[in-house]
N, C-alpha and C positions, 0 to 999 in steps of 0.2 A: 267339677269346675265347668262353668258354662262357656261355650265357645262363642266368638264374635266373628263377623265377616271382615274381610279386608276393607270393605267400605266403611265399616264402623271404626276400624283403627285409623283410617285416613282422616276421619273427622277430628281426631285429637291432634292439635297443633303443638307439638313438642319442639322447642327451639333452645339453642344454646345462647347464653348471655353471660356477661361479666358483671359481678357485683361492684357497683361504684360507691355506694354508701351502705353502712350497716350501723344501726343504733338500737339501743335497748328499748323495747316496747313496754314502757313503764305501766301502762294501763291494762296490759294483758292479764288475764286470770292465771295463766300458766306462763313460766318464763319463755319469752319470745323476743325476736328481733324484728325490726322493720328494715327490709332490704329494698334498695333501689337497684334494679338490674337492667343493664343496657343490652337490649336484644337487637341491636343494629339499626341502620338508617330507616328500614321499612316499618319497623315496629316502635322503636324508640325505647325510652327508659320506663319501665313499669315497676310499681310498688307491690310488695308482698309482705304478709306477716308470716314468719317462720318460727316454729317451735323447735329450735335447734341449739338452744343456749347450753344444754348439758355437755355437748361435745365441741362447740365452736365458740370463739370469742370474736367480738366485732372487729377488732383491729386485724385479725388474721383472715377475715372473710373478704375484705376489700381486695379486688383484683382476681379473686377466684372465679372460675367459670362454673356455671351450674346449668341444669336442664330444667326448663319450666314449661308448663302448659299455658299458652298465651291466648287461647280462644274460649276460656270460661267467662261467663258474665262476671262483672265486679261483685265482690262480696263484702258487705259491711262487717268489720270485726272491731267492735268497740268504736273508738273515735276515728279509725282509719278505714279507707276503702281499699281492699286488696284487689289488685288488677290481674294477678297471675298466680299460679300455683307452682312453687319450687318443689321439685321432686326429691324424694329420699326414701331410704329403706328403714322402717321402724324395727328396732330390735326388741327382743323379749323384755329387756329392762325399761322400755319406753323411750330410749334415746333414738335419735334419727341420724342416719349417715347419709349425707348428700350424694346425689348422683352427679358425677362430674366426668367430662371427657378425659381420657388418659393423656392427651397432649393438647396444647392450645389450638383452637380452631376459630374461624371467623364468627363473630357475633351474628346471630340471626339465622344460622344454618338450621334447617329442619331435620329432625331425626327421621331416618329412612329405614 
């Protein structure tokens, strides 16, 4: 495993946000959702494509808090532009478990 410096870690802006909408990403090659996540007043609502359809349903995602990387450049994924990366742990079977705070916290807080 390669090590990184503290300065490298500080460059990754990981924030908590609340999913405000979740819809099926019909045009995606693999089952995915389009999430709109509120990262608080300083960042706002960002859009992300997330391949989490195996373990999660759209109606259960709304209101859930997640951790996202908010300082990647936008990435074109089919017809949408993903503005952030929602984090999760990929399991051996390919399903992804979302990273979530264990209790509610203020949207926009930075992971420290």
